[in-house]
BATORSE-114880 format. One record per residue: residue number from 1; residue in one letter; y, z, x of N, C-alpha, C in turn. Coordinates in steps of 0.02 Angstrom, whole numbers. Atoms other than C-alpha are relative to their C-alpha. Example, Ala and Ser with C-alpha at 12.3 -4.5 7.8 and 13.67 -1.06 7.14 Angstrom:
BEGIN
PT   seq   type      n.v      n.w      n.u     ca.v     ca.w     ca.u      c.v      c.w      c.u
PT     1      A      -59        0       45     -225      390      615       60        0       45
PT     2      S      -59       -3      -42      -53      357      684       55       37      -39
This chain:
BEGIN
PT   seq   type      n.v      n.w      n.u     ca.v     ca.w     ca.u      c.v      c.w      c.u
PT     1      X       13       56      -52     1680    -3384      288      -70       15       26
PT     2      X       71        0      -23     1500    -3418      332       -6      -38       60
PT     3      X        5       30      -63     1449    -3459      509      -78      -26        0
PT     4      X       73       27       -6     1290    -3576      532      -33       21       64
PT     5      X       28      -18      -59     1216    -3475      671      -74      -16        4
PT     6      X       76        2        4     1038    -3511      616      -18      -73       30
PT     7      X       25       64      -24     1026    -3695      664       60      -45       28
PT     8      X      -46       44      -24     1118    -3838      749       33      -36      -46
PT     9      X      -38       45       51     1250    -3926      657      -16      -72        6
PT    10      X       26       65        0     1189    -4099      608       53      -46       25
PT    11      X      -50       46      -23     1360    -4176      653       28       21       62
PT    12      X      -21      -27      -59     1384    -4079      813      -24      -49       56
PT    13      X       17       40      -56     1386    -4197      966      -42       32       53
PT    14      X       38      -31      -60     1252    -4163     1099       32       -7       62
PT    15      X      -31        2      -59     1349    -4114     1243      -31       24       60
PT    16      X       41      -27      -57     1204    -4063     1348        6      -50       54
PT    17      X      -10       42      -56     1225    -4138     1527      -69      -37        9
PT    18      X       70       28      -12     1085    -4260     1578      -40       38       45
PT    19      X       40      -43      -39      939    -4186     1659       15       -2       77
PT    20      X      -10        7      -73      984    -4250     1835       73       42       18
PT    21      X      -53      -33      -18     1151    -4157     1827        4       71      -14
PT    22      X        0      -70       26     1105    -3994     1744       -1       47       64
PT    23      X       -3      -42      -53     1141    -3846     1862      -68       41        4
PT    24      X       56      -41       -5     1000    -3743     1937        9       69      -42
PT    25      X       -1      -63       42      953    -3582     1836       46       51       42
PT    26      X      -40      -58      -37     1038    -3476     1980       69      -27        4
PT    27      X      -62       21       -8     1193    -3577     1968       33       11      -76
PT    28      X      -27       -5       67     1222    -3550     1773       20       70      -14
PT    29      X      -25      -62        8     1331    -3407     1738       -6       29      -75
PT    30      X       10      -22       70     1324    -3296     1575       55      -30      -37
PT    31      X      -50       35       35     1487    -3374     1524      -14      -69      -12
PT    32      X       30       73       17     1413    -3551     1541      -49        8      -56
PT    33      X       50        2       50     1271    -3499     1431       32       16      -71
PT    34      X      -32      -14       71     1377    -3415     1297       43      -56      -23
PT    35      X      -43       55       13     1501    -3563     1298      -44      -54      -34
PT    36      X       44       61       12     1360    -3685     1287      -31        8      -73
PT    37      X       30      -18       68     1279    -3590     1131       61      -12      -51
PT    38      X      -53        8       52     1454    -3585     1046       13      -78      -11
PT    39      X      -12       80       12     1481    -3778     1078      -53      -27      -42
PT    40      X       51       36       31     1314    -3816     1006      -12       20      -76
PT    41      X        9      -24       64     1316    -3705      852       51       16      -46
PT    42      X      -57      -20       42     1484    -3658      792       53      -53      -16
PT    43      X      -56       43       20     1619    -3753      696       59        7       48
PT    44      X      -54        2      -55     1767    -3804      801       49       55       -6
PT    45      X      -51      -51       16     1888    -3684      722      -26       70       10
PT    46      X       29      -63       -7     1767    -3538      723      -10       10       81
PT    47      X       22       -1      -66     1709    -3575      906       65       19       38
PT    48      X      -54      -11      -36     1883    -3570      973       31       69        0
PT    49      X      -19      -70       21     1930    -3408      890      -43       52       29
PT    50      X       55      -45      -20     1765    -3329      941       12        3       78
PT    51      X       -6        7      -72     1784    -3386     1128       56       43       25
PT    52      X      -51      -39      -14     1950    -3305     1135       -6       78        6
PT    53      X       11      -72       10     1879    -3139     1100      -48       25       53
PT    54      X       48      -19      -52     1754    -3142     1246       34       37       60
PT    55      X      -29      -43      -56     1782    -3018     1384      -60       17       48
PT    56      X       53       -4      -42     1686    -3004     1550      -15       84       12
PT    57      X       27      -68        1     1579    -2844     1577      -52       -1       60
PT    58      X       53       -6      -45     1447    -2785     1703      -64       29      -33
PT    59      X       64      -29       26     1264    -2766     1656      -31       31       64
PT    60      X       42      -39      -52     1168    -2637     1763      -72      -30       -3
PT    61      X       69       17       -4     1003    -2703     1822      -31       37       69
PT    62      X       27      -34      -56      879    -2622     1942       11      -43       65
PT    63      X      -19       24      -60      914    -2654     2127      -64      -39       32
PT    64      X       57       35      -32      795    -2792     2203       24      -30       65
PT    65      X      -10       33      -62      791    -2865     2380       62       30       29
PT    66      X      -62      -13      -39      960    -2870     2462       62       12      -43
PT    67      X      -52      -13       50     1062    -2835     2302       41       57       15
PT    68      X      -40      -51      -14     1208    -2727     2321       -5       55      -53
PT    69      X        5      -52       50     1197    -2553     2236       73       13      -19
PT    70      X      -63      -10       23     1344    -2529     2119        0       69      -45
PT    71      X        5      -70       32     1279    -2363     2042      -73       22       -6
PT    72      X       69      -26        5     1130    -2261     1995       -3       32      -75
PT    73      X       10      -39       63     1056    -2185     1833      -47       62       20
PT    74      X       45      -59       -7      978    -2008     1827       14       30       77
PT    75      X       -8      -42      -64      943    -1896     1975       50       60       -5
PT    76      X      -51      -58        4     1067    -1755     2018       67      -23       27
PT    77      X      -69        9      -34     1255    -1769     2054       12       36       59
PT    78      X      -29      -29      -57     1343    -1734     2207       74       27      -24
PT    79      X      -63      -32       24     1483    -1613     2156       25       52       53
PT    80      X      -30      -45      -50     1605    -1514     2261      -13       79      -22
PT    81      X       27      -71       17     1566    -1324     2270       52       24      -44
PT    82      X      -47      -29       43     1726    -1286     2177       15      -31      -65
PT    83      X       -4       39       61     1697    -1403     2035      -59       25      -42
PT    84      X       56      -19       49     1600    -1324     1887      -34      -58      -29
PT    85      X       43       47       38     1463    -1414     1799       29      -18      -66
PT    86      X      -35        9       63     1536    -1502     1650      -43       34      -63
PT    87      X       25      -44       46     1510    -1391     1501       37       -8      -69
PT    88      X      -38        8       63     1547    -1408     1314        4       67      -34
PT    89      X      -13      -70       20     1620    -1248     1251      -34       11      -68
PT    90      X       30      -23       54     1515    -1166     1125      -64      -38      -14
PT    91      X       62       37        6     1371    -1284     1146      -46        3       59
PT    92      X       39       -2      -57     1314    -1290     1321        8      -53       56
PT    93      X      -15       54      -52     1300    -1399     1484      -18      -70      -21
PT    94      X       12       76       18     1301    -1589     1478      -49      -20       53
PT    95      X       45       31      -48     1164    -1690     1555       33      -53       39
PT    96      X      -28       54      -47     1202    -1798     1705      -36      -58      -17
PT    97      X       25       65       17     1177    -1981     1658       -3      -51       56
PT    98      X        1       52      -60     1226    -2076     1817       70       -3       18
PT    99      X      -64       14      -32     1373    -2139     1916        8      -76       23
PT   100      X      -18       58      -17     1463    -2294     1962       40       -1       67
PT   101      X      -47        3      -62     1534    -2344     2137       53      -46       -8
PT   102      X      -64       40       20     1713    -2402     2104       21      -48       50
PT   103      X      -11       45      -52     1728    -2487     2275      -36      -63      -24
PT   104      X       43       58       18     1588    -2605     2216       24      -23      -64
PT   105      X      -24       28       62     1653    -2622     2036       61      -37       12
PT   106      X      -66       35       -9     1823    -2679     2105      -18      -77       31
PT   107      X       18       68      -22     1722    -2836     2173      -16      -46      -60
PT   108      X       15       43       52     1687    -2890     1994       69       -7      -47
PT   109      X      -60       15       43     1820    -2970     1869      -17       33      -62
PT   110      X        3      -35       67     1835    -2847     1730       63        4      -38
PT   111      X      -47       -1       43     1940    -2840     1579       23       71      -24
PT   112      X      -18      -64       14     1972    -2654     1581       27       39       61
PT   113      X      -23      -38      -57     2068    -2535     1700      -58       50       25
PT   114      X       51      -39      -35     1951    -2445     1823       29       21       63
PT   115      X      -20      -15      -63     1984    -2346     1978      -23      -48       52
PT   116      X       24       50      -47     1975    -2461     2125      -43       31       62
PT   117      X       40      -35      -56     1890    -2330     2242      -30       66      -33
PT   118      X       36      -59       20     1787    -2173     2230      -62      -15      -47
PT   119      X       66       -2       45     1646    -2132     2108       20       24      -69
PT   120      X       -8      -26       76     1643    -2117     1913      -72       32      -19
PT   121      X       67      -33       27     1505    -1986     1858        6       11      -66
PT   122      X        7       -5       75     1447    -1978     1679      -42       58      -25
PT   123      X       37      -60       29     1390    -1829     1584        0       -6      -76
PT   124      X       14       10       73     1324    -1820     1404      -43       53      -23
PT   125      X       39      -57       34     1269    -1680     1290      -57      -39      -44
PT   126      X       51       45       29     1102    -1770     1243      -45       36      -43
PT   127      X       43      -34       47     1025    -1639     1138      -63       47       27
PT   128      X       55      -31      -30      901    -1576     1261       11       82        5
PT   129      X      -13      -76      -13      992    -1399     1276       -6       33      -60
PT   130      X       -4      -37       60      990    -1358     1092      -49      -33      -52
PT   131      X       51       33       37      841    -1457     1033       24      -46      -49
PT   132      X      -30       54       37      949    -1599      963       31       26      -66
PT   133      X      -44      -24       63     1045    -1495      834       66      -27       -5
PT   134      X      -64       27       -5     1202    -1568      892       -1      -79       15
PT   135      X        2       72      -20     1240    -1759      892       70      -12       22
PT   136      X      -63       23      -23     1382    -1825      997       12      -65      -12
PT   137      X      -14       73       19     1464    -1982      933       77      -18       -9
PT   138      X      -71       19       17     1629    -2085      916       25        9      -64
PT   139      X      -14       -8       75     1620    -2059      725       30       62      -12
PT   140      X      -19      -67        7     1657    -1876      751       42       26       59
PT   141      X      -46      -25      -57     1810    -1828      858      -17       67       29
PT   142      X       14      -70      -20     1759    -1648      856      -59        5       56
PT   143      X       54        2      -49     1607    -1695      965       16      -36       69
PT   144      X      -12       41      -59     1693    -1795     1101        5       41       62
PT   145      X        9      -39      -60     1694    -1649     1222      -69        1       24
PT   146      X       68        6      -21     1511    -1682     1226      -11      -56       39
PT   147      X        0       57      -45     1544    -1835     1334       52        7       50
PT   148      X      -52       -3      -52     1632    -1833     1499       -5      -51       58
PT   149      X       -3       47      -63     1676    -1949     1646       46       38       51
PT   150      X      -32      -37      -53     1726    -1871     1813        9      -42       55
PT   151      X      -20       40      -57     1822    -1968     1953       -4       38       61
PT   152      X       -8      -34      -72     1787    -1913     2135       17      -50       48
PT   153      X      -21       46      -51     1872    -1990     2288      -52      -17       42
PT   154      X       59       30      -39     1768    -2098     2403      -14       51       63
PT   155      X       13      -36      -58     1792    -1978     2551      -26       70      -12
PT   156      X       24      -62       14     1730    -1829     2465      -83        0        8
PT   157      X       61       -1       -8     1564    -1778     2520      -28       70      -24
PT   158      X       23      -66       27     1451    -1640     2440      -74      -11      -10
PT   159      X       66        3       14     1267    -1600     2419      -12       -5      -74
PT   160      X       15        3       57     1173    -1630     2267       -7       68      -30
PT   161      X       -2      -60       40     1197    -1502     2130      -63        8      -49
PT   162      X       48      -12       49     1052    -1432     2041       27       11      -68
PT   163      X      -32        2       71     1065    -1450     1853      -18       68      -30
PT   164      X       14      -64       32     1081    -1296     1742      -65       -4      -39
PT   165      X       70       -3       34      918    -1235     1658       14      -26      -77
PT   166      X        2       16       69      875    -1306     1491       25      -77      -14
PT   167      X      -21       68       18      947    -1490     1507      -48      -41       37
PT   168      X       49       51      -27      853    -1644     1547       33      -29       64
PT   169      X      -18       31      -52      859    -1717     1725      -36      -73        1
PT   170      X       32       66       10      824    -1902     1713      -25      -27       67
PT   171      X       17       35      -65      726    -2004     1842       52      -41       33
PT   172      X      -52       28      -34      833    -2082     1973      -21      -80        6
PT   173      X       10       75       -8      856    -2272     1976       60      -31       30
PT   174      X      -49       32      -32      963    -2373     2092       16      -65      -41
PT   175      X      -21       57       47     1064    -2509     1997       50      -46       33
PT   176      X      -46       52      -20     1143    -2673     2045       42      -29      -66
PT   177      X      -38       22       54     1265    -2767     1935        5      -74       -5
PT   178      X      -15       71       10     1290    -2943     1863       47       -1      -58
PT   179      X      -49        9       52     1431    -3009     1759      -24      -34      -58
PT   180      X       14       26       57     1405    -3044     1581       64       -4      -47
PT   181      X      -63       13       45     1521    -3096     1433      -23       45      -60
PT   182      X       13      -50       59     1536    -2969     1286       47      -32      -54
PT   183      X      -41       15       67     1602    -3007     1106        8       64      -38
PT   184      X       -9      -59       47     1675    -2877      984      -56        1      -56
PT   185      X       47       -8       54     1551    -2811      856       39       -8      -69
PT   186      X      -23       22       67     1572    -2840      669       52       53      -24
PT   187      X      -45      -53       20     1673    -2679      647       60        8       46
PT   188      X      -56        7      -48     1795    -2720      791       65      -17      -34
PT   189      X      -58       33       33     1975    -2740      736       21      -67       28
PT   190      X      -15       66      -30     2000    -2887      856      -37      -49      -38
PT   191      X       42       51       36     1856    -2976      763       30      -11      -70
PT   192      X      -33       -1       66     1937    -2933      596       62      -40        0
PT   193      X      -63       42       -7     2109    -2999      655      -10      -68        7
PT   194      X       10       65       -9     2032    -3159      704      -31      -41      -58
PT   195      X       40       35       58     1922    -3197      550        9       24      -67
PT   196      X      -13      -17       76     1973    -3091      401       53      -42      -34
PT   197      X      -44       44       31     2051    -3208      283       42       40      -54
PT   198      X      -44      -33       48     2195    -3157      162      -37       16      -64
PT   199      X       32      -14       69     2126    -3067        4      -76       21       12
PT   200      X       77      -17      -10     1952    -3038       86       -7       73       -6
PT   201      X       19      -70       -9     1875    -2873       56      -55        5       52
PT   202      X       55       -8      -46     1742    -2789      164      -66      -45      -10
PT   203      X       63       39       23     1600    -2866       66        0      -72       18
PT   204      X       -2       70       -4     1656    -3040       63       14      -18       78
PT   205      X       -9       15      -80     1706    -3032      254      -75        3       24
PT   206      X       71       -1      -26     1528    -2973      294      -41      -63      -25
């Protein structure tokens, strides 16, 4: 199956609204944009199957003006005194990547389960401790202890924890969020279930 992504279909009706009724840029959602592109460029049967695969997500963007902060990247984590710094046995400490405010996340429509309160802290073995000798990735289950998410309750207060020697401390950035629509990648089973035709092998599917 070949998708004409490169140009508009000659037989596709122009469903663009008249200039006078087009919404202002600040009124157009990411879902509106994605659906508009699909309407304009994809054949009907492909468009409907693809749109059913879309899921809402949050894109982190730097806080500006009066935007609500939903998380931060970098800096130092606030961890209780009795909680050890996340460590990958046999390799070393994980670098602190950032955190999300679950109370703020709960105000967004998401298609995945997430705690409705507290904070989610993220740690990752980024290679700074062993000069990049070890790579952590989903393709190797043996490395998954090199990535960690820690949930802490809202009412827990603690001072910032200094990072262990030898790992990267990233510059801190305050982040807001906006809703976007995401689609599965080419190797996702949902995409294959929707578009793989009987008898197709990997090469012909691609």
